[in-house]
N, C-alpha and C positions, 0 to 999 in steps of 0.2 A: 539297526535303528534303536533311534530315542525321543523324546520326546519334542523334541525339533522338527523327528525326522515325518513323527504325524499329526501334527503342524501343518506340516509340507505340505503329505496325504490330503488334508482339508483344502486346499486350495487349489489343492491339483482338483480334484472333484468336483471344482465350483466351475474352474475358469471349463475342465470340460463341459459349465451347464451351459454356459456363458454359452462358447462355441457352438453347441447345439442349440441355440437361440432359444432358451426356455426365460418364462419372464420374469423379472429379478423381483415380484412375489415368491413364484415357486425358488430362486436360487438361495430368498434369503431364510425361505423356513425347512429348504437342509443344512442349512450354514448353524441355526439353533439348534437341532438332531444333530449334525457334526461334528459343533466343539462341544452339547455332550457327552457326542459315546468321545469324545478325543479327552473330554475330565476322567471317565470314568474308567477308560484305559490308563491314566499315569494312573487312577489310581490302585490298579489291581501291579503295577511293572511291567510292565504286558505293549510292548508295541508291534505286536497283528492282532490276526483275526479272529480268532479259530471258530468254528458254524456255532459250535457250545459259549463261544464269550458271544458273538452276535446276539443268537438266543436271551443270553443272561440280561445284557442290556434293556433286549425289547421287553421279558419278562419285570425288566423295571425301572418302563417310562413309562407301561401300559397296565398292567399286572397281568395278562394272556400273556402263559406257555409257553412257544407254538412245540409241535411233537418235531420238529423237522421246519429249517430257513425258509423252504421254497413250497411249506406248503397252503394250498388253498388259504386265503381265511377274508373273513363280511366283515372281518371291525377296521374300521375309515383307520380309527388313531389305530390301531398294529402296519396297518400300508403306508398311513404314514408316515411312521420311524423306519422299516422294514424293507422303503428302498434308498434312504440314503447308506443305511449302514451297512446294504450288502452294495452299494457301487464302491462306500470308504475299502473295502474288507478288499473287494478287488482292487482299489490303489496303495494296498501297503504290498500285499502279494507281490506292485511287481510288474500287473498283469493290468493289462488295454481297457479304461473305464465303458462302460458298453451301456449311456444309458436308456436306448432303445431300447436294450433285453429285458425281456419278459423276468417279472419279477419268483415267480413260479412257475414253476418245471414242467411242459410239457406232458403231458399222460401220455404213457406209453400201452396198451392194453393186453398188450403179447403177453406170458407166462416170460420170465431169463431165458427161462433154459431154453424157449418154439421159436424165440426170438433169431436165431444166426438163418434158419427152416424158412423165416417171415420171406427174409428181406433177402435170401435170394430168391425165393414164387417174383417177390414184386419186383427182384431184379431180370430175369428171366422175363413177366410179362413188358417189361420196361424196352426187353431188347425185341420181342413182338412187332413192337410201335406201338401199345397202349397208351393211350391220349391217355394223358394228367387226372381228368374226373374218372375216369377205368383204373384207375391206378389207387385215388382213395378207396375205392368206392373196394373195391380186392382186398386191399388195410382193411380197411375197418371190419368187411366181413373175419377175413381167415384173423386177424386178432380176438379177435369176439369170438369164432367158434376156437382156437386152442382157449382163452381165457375159460371157459368153457369146460373145454377138456379136464383144467387144473383145479379148474375152484374143485367137482365131482369126484376127482382123483384118478380123473382115464390117460395119466400121463405116460401108459406106455402104444407110443405112436404106429410100431409095429404088429398089434394082435390090435391093433384098432378095426371094428364092429359097426354090423351097420344099425346094432339097437344105439348106438352112439353118438353120430352122424344122424340119426333121426329124432334122435332126447333133441342135439338143438336143436332142432329144426322147428319141436314141438315145445319150446323153451322159449321160441318169438313169435310166439302168436298176439298175442298181446300190439303188434304190430302193422302196418296197412299192407292186406295182400303182396300187395307194387314191389314193395320192402322188399320181403317174404323172399316172395319169385326175388327179387335181384340178389340177394343172400345165396338163393339159392344153388343161383348160377354161377356165382364167385367160389363157394362151395367146390363147388363136382370140377371144378378147371383150377382147385386148388388138388383134390382131392390125384385124380392127376398125374399133375408136376408132385408131386410129393409121391404114389406111388411108383413109375420114373428116376424118381430120388433113389428106391430102396427102403423109402423110409415108413409110407404106411400101405396091408395089404392091396395088392392089384385089385380093380374093379372096384371100388365101393364105390367111385361115382357114376356109374351105372344104376350101381341099386338104391339111389335118393325117393325116396319119399317122392310121388308126384305129387303137383300142388297146384292146385285150380287159380288159376289168376284173371282174374276180369281186371280189362285191360282199361276198359273206363271205367270203373270202380268212381269217383269225384268227375264233379262240373265244373269244367269253368265257370265263373261269373263271365255273362258274355255283356264288355262294359259298354254303351250305345258313346257316341259323341257323346252327346247331354250329361252323360254322368261324369267322362273324362276332362270332360270343359270346366265341369261344377270342383271337380278334383284341385284341376290345375289354376281354376282363380280365392280355393277359401289358400291356397301354400304362397307366406307373409319373404315374397320377395324382397323382403328391405332387408332380413337377415343374413346370414352367410348359410349357417342349413336348410333357410331355405329357394337362397338358392343355388342350390345342390338337387334336390328334393327334385323343385320343379322342372328342373336343365333332365335329371333320370328321369320320370317319371314320363315327358315329354320326350324322349332319344327315345323310351323302349313304346309307349306310343302306337306313333308312329314309326320307327322300321322295325319293329319285329326283336328285337337284341333277345337274347340272351340274359339272365340277372348274370351269368358265368360271365360272361363276354361284357356286361356293362361291365362286373367287377376288378377284371382286368383289362382291359380297356386305357391303353396308353396317349399321351399326349402326340405321340409321333403315331401314333394311325391315322391323326388327322391332317387330311390336307386338303390348308387353308383355299390353296388356287384353285384346284382340280376341283374341289368340295365335291369330296369321299372320302368316305370310310373309310379303311384296309386292314383288315384282323386276322388273325390263326381262330379259329372256335374254337372252346373250348374243351369242351364235349366233343367235339366229332376231328378236330385235329385238319379243317378244310379250309381252305380261305374264303375268305367271304369279302365282296365290295358291294358297299354302300352308301348312297346316296346323303351330301351332308345338308337334310332337308337347310332352307332355311331361319326356319322359325326353334330347332333343330340344335343350329349355330348361336345363335345371335345366344341362348337361352344356354349353351355352356360356355360361350366369352363372359356374360354377362358373371356364370359365377367366376367363371380361372381370373375374370379382375377384381371381382370384387363381392366373394366368398369364400374362396378356396386359401388353405392355406399354406405362406411358406417348409414348404417342403424339400426336401427330396425325391420322395415317391414320384416317380416317373406315373403311376396310376390318376386317371383325367379324377375321377371319384371316389375320394380319401373319407376317412375317420373326421371327424374336426375335436377331436378328442389325441390328447400326445399318448401315442406320438405323432398321429398324424400320417396313420399312412392307410395301406388299401382295407376298403372294410373284410372283417373275416373269416364270415359265412351271408349262404346266400339268404336265411332266415334275417339279419339285419338290416338288410339291402327289404326287403321283399316289408315287414313291421311298417316302413315310412307309407305304403302305399294303402295299408290299410288306416295309420293313424292320422292319415289327411281329408281319409274316403269317407270313415267318418263323424268328423268334422262337416263335412259337405252335410251331412245327413243320409249319408247312400245305403240302406240296408240289403245283407244279403240271408238269402235263404239259408238250409240249414243244410251241412254239406256239402257247401259250393265253396272251389278252391278261389278264391276274393287278394292274391298277391299278386309280384311282377309278373307272373308268365302269366295269368290271364290275359293282360291286357296282351300279350305276343298272338293268347286264340285269336283276342278279338280286333284284331287288324288281319287275320289276314279268315274268316268270317266275312267283314266288309268286304277283303278285295275278291273273298269268294260274289257273295250279295252287289259287288257293281260290274260283274262280265269279266273279272280281269283272269286272263288267260292259268292256267295249273299248271306252266311251267315256270313264270313269272313269278305267283305265288311260292311256289318249291323254294327257286334263284332268293324269293326275295326275305326269305325264314331261313336261307341256309340247307334246306335238306337234300339230299344227298339222287333225288329220287322221285319221281310228281306222288309216288306211292305210297309214300308214307303221306306227303298229305291229306293228300286221297282218303288213304284208310283214319288218318283224325280229326278233318275240318269239314269234310262233306256231309256229314250226320250233323252240324251244326249249321244247317241248311237249308232250313225247312218249308217254307216258300218254293226253295225248286223241287226237293222231293217229298211235296205236296201236286209238280205235275208230271212224275213218271208215276204215283200212285194209278193198278191194277183197278177199274172196275169187281170186284167180287162176282158180279154175276158173268159177265165177259172169259175169267178162269175159269171157273167150273164149265160152265158149256158155251163154248168159245162160239160156236154154229147155233144156239137161239133151241136146242132141242132140250129147252130144260125148261119151257115153261106149258104150263098146264089145263086144258079146258078151265073153263069153269064150269 
């Protein structure tokens, strides 16, 4: 390769950016950096871009020297230079230029020496039919556990003891009880697998320290119809993000969708002729069919026609920043509601859960209050059993619970023998 080939690589990167639909302003900003990088390479007599060369160029342009090319950075100037450089390096190496690929390598909290065991465990969970959300939770818990063992020097799993496992759980005590309980369950499952594989001693899973989990550690905010209306009213539906947020919040409030299902819902899940939404629940893997209510349907149509970016992503609701794909986490969706609630002047009690999932709870409580049969509520929420619905949501119907209360005197002395003469 020579200078002409480097210039050709610059042209190839710019062509890929245009084909991907990037704005012309974005293409011009990339071109400025790419031209400078080409001059930098020519000045050194290079026709390839190794990681070290890329780091040298970024340092030359920004004054910031990276430890590794794909490390996380907050400096916007560094990010603006690094992205074109990475694309150029791919082109010069003869690899496919992927404009949607993240500049930051995904972090893996599991130590390298334990990754094979972790991967084997996750593969076994997949074969057992665990849902994707469960696999993600188990991956996080096990990677965290193995990372802790590596950190404290307990690298020999064959001599792992109860103290090592207990130490890990104690180390997590800053987390919510519900999170620790979930982590403990995942850890027990992993220890059973690793013992069967001959990697850890037998019986450790049965000797985990007990953990008292308060099921209802935090209470959701029970939205009223007036509060939901106020939130929807303050959303700017003239903007693209406003159209998206309005449709997401309305769909959650009216249909009780989980955040995970809202994030993963695809355009093909919407049956406009039958006026139905058909999905496979992300949490349970069970199919769910809901009516596509008129107000929800028109809100989604308004977003798709007038707000949704032109993207190949099949999800209904997408991020409005490049690369215009699905939301990366549940928190990024939940934050939209709290932002609009603050604008609507709605205050929450300390400790109350007020994210998108609380709208699901509000719908369930409203249906209970309206006398909707419990099997119908369970079907709408996607619960496998009405017992699940009753065990969690009936406690919020305070009005009807008062009707079930017994008179204290009747409980103490049903026959009235407890009365005393004056």
